[in-house]
NUTIDO-315236 format. One line per 4 residues: number of its first residue (from 1); their letters; for each residue x, y, z of C-alpha. Coordinates in steps of 0.2 Angstrom, whole numbers, plus 5000, padded with zeros to 4 digits. Layout:
BEGIN
NUM = A = X/Y/Z ~ ...;
# end
This chain:
BEGIN
1 = MVMR = 5048/5227/5057 ~ 5033/5237/5046 ~ 5041/5225/5030 ~ 5040/5209/5040;
5 = KWAG = 5021/5213/5043 ~ 5017/5216/5025 ~ 5027/5201/5020 ~ 5016/5188/5032;
9 = FAAA = 4999/5195/5024 ~ 5006/5195/5007 ~ 5009/5175/5009 ~ 4995/5173/5020;
13 = VLLA = 4984/5183/5003 ~ 4993/5171/4994 ~ 4990/5158/5001 ~ 4972/5158/5004;
17 = CGTT = 4969/5164/4985 ~ 4978/5145/4984 ~ 4968/5136/4995 ~ 4952/5144/4988;
21 = GQAL = 4956/5139/4967 ~ 4959/5120/4974 ~ 4941/5122/4985 ~ 4933/5127/4969;
25 = AAQP = 4938/5113/4958 ~ 4924/5103/4956 ~ 4920/5085/4964 ~ 4921/5070/4953;
29 = TDQQ = 4901/5063/4956 ~ 4897/5046/4964 ~ 4892/5041/4948 ~ 4909/5047/4939;
33 = VRQL = 4919/5039/4954 ~ 4907/5021/4952 ~ 4910/5020/4933 ~ 4927/5024/4934;
37 = FEVM = 4929/5010/4946 ~ 4919/5001/4934 ~ 4932/5004/4920 ~ 4946/4998/4933;
41 = HLSQ = 4937/4980/4935 ~ 4939/4985/4955 ~ 4924/4971/4959 ~ 4935/4956/4947;
45 = AFGQ = 4950/4964/4960 ~ 4940/4962/4974 ~ 4933/4945/4969 ~ 4952/4939/4967;
49 = MAAQ = 4957/4945/4983 ~ 4942/4937/4990 ~ 4947/4920/4986 ~ 4966/4926/4994;
53 = IGES = 4959/4930/5008 ~ 4947/4916/5013 ~ 4961/4905/5007 ~ 4973/4914/5017;
57 = LSKQ = 4960/4915/5033 ~ 4955/4896/5031 ~ 4972/4892/5035 ~ 4975/4904/5050;
61 = MSTV = 4962/4901/5058 ~ 4960/4885/5056 ~ 4975/4883/5071 ~ 4966/4898/5083;
65 = LPCV = 4948/4893/5080 ~ 4947/4874/5078 ~ 4929/4874/5079 ~ 4923/4887/5063;
69 = PASY = 4927/4876/5047 ~ 4938/4881/5036 ~ 4925/4883/5022 ~ 4916/4898/5035;
73 = WQNF = 4931/4909/5030 ~ 4928/4908/5011 ~ 4914/4918/5012 ~ 4926/4935/5019;
77 = LDAN = 4923/4945/5005 ~ 4904/4941/4996 ~ 4896/4952/4984 ~ 4889/4961/4998;
81 = STEQ = 4905/4968/5006 ~ 4913/4971/4988 ~ 4900/4985/4986 ~ 4903/4990/5004;
85 = IMAR = 4920/4992/5002 ~ 4918/5002/4985 ~ 4904/5012/4994 ~ 4921/5018/5008;
89 = MVPI = 4930/5022/4992 ~ 4921/5034/4982 ~ 4922/5048/4996 ~ 4940/5044/4995;
93 = YQNH = 4942/5046/4980 ~ 4933/5061/4977 ~ 4942/5069/4990 ~ 4959/5067/4984;
97 = FTAE = 4954/5068/4965 ~ 4945/5082/4955 ~ 4930/5079/4943 ~ 4941/5083/4930;
101 = DVAG = 4952/5070/4934 ~ 4942/5059/4936 ~ 4936/5060/4918 ~ 4956/5061/4915;
105 = LLRF = 4957/5043/4921 ~ 4943/5035/4913 ~ 4949/5042/4897 ~ 4967/5033/4900;
109 = YQSP = 4961/5017/4907 ~ 4949/5016/4893 ~ 4962/5016/4880 ~ 4971/5000/4876;
113 = LGQK = 4985/5006/4887 ~ 4976/5007/4902 ~ 4968/4992/4898 ~ 4984/4983/4897;
117 = VIAQ = 4990/4993/4913 ~ 4976/4983/4922 ~ 4979/4966/4914 ~ 4996/4968/4919;
121 = MPVT = 4997/4976/4937 ~ 4993/4959/4948 ~ 5007/4951/4938 ~ 5019/4967/4938;
125 = MAEA = 5014/4972/4958 ~ 5016/4950/4964 ~ 5034/4948/4954 ~ 5038/4968/4961;
129 = MHGG = 5034/4959/4980 ~ 5046/4945/4976 ~ 5060/4957/4971 ~ 5057/4967/4985;
133 = QEWG = 5058/4953/4998 ~ 5072/4945/4990 ~ 5080/4960/4992 ~ 5074/4963/5010;
137 = RERG = 5082/4944/5013 ~ 5100/4949/5008 ~ 5098/4967/5015 ~ 5094/4958/5031;
141 = MQMM = 5108/4946/5029 ~ 5121/4957/5024 ~ 5115/4970/5040 ~ 5116/4955/5052;
145 = SELQ = 5134/4948/5046 ~ 5141/4968/5048 ~ 5135/4967/5065 ~ 5143/4949/5068;
149 = LKGT = 5161/4955/5060 ~ 5158/4970/5073 ~ 5154/4958/5086 ~ 5138/4967/5093;
153 = LNAQ = 5129/4948/5086 ~ 5138/4932/5091 ~ 5139/4917/5079 ~ 5121/4912/5079;
157 = GRCP = 5115/4930/5075 ~ 5111/4933/5094 ~ 5116/4947/5107 ~ 5133/4938/5117;
161 = AVGS = 5127/4934/5137 ~ 5125/4950/5147 ~ 5144/4952/5156 ~ 5152/4941/5145;
165 = PPAP = 5166/4950/5134 ~ 5161/4956/5116 ~ 5166/4940/5102 ~ 5179/4944/5094;
169 = PPAS = 5178/4946/5075 ~ 5179/4931/5062 ~ 5199/4931/5056 ~ 5197/4936/5039;
173 = RH = 5196/4926/5023 ~ 5207/4937/5012;
# end
């Protein structure tokens, strides 16, 4: 019993020391984080994102709010909005990265490889998203087919009517 108390006390001391060590790591300054954002070209990325969001909102909102001109939504993100978003992101980066981390990220993103990552990331992510969507459609169709084979869903992909007997599985094509 005494041994358990000491083991628990030792674990608490080790945990506290580990936490204290992390708390002592220097937090990056606002200036360091903003320099990282600049090297990562975040304001340009927000500009591209703004155009996409504006276009999407124009299409969606024209049916919901036909009295508002589609051009209105093109200004969803302006220069002031970009600064507001970046100001909100600074404390998030400060919370998750130390000053040493940010210095390392700055070295990386200032390198030729880091700049290539920044340049290629939008295309890479778009292709990855497309691949994920294709996979999701294929997987969804596969699961629907399995449910139809089990008789859980009918041939139209719907639940059979309540009270009716389950549909027999389709004949095997082998």
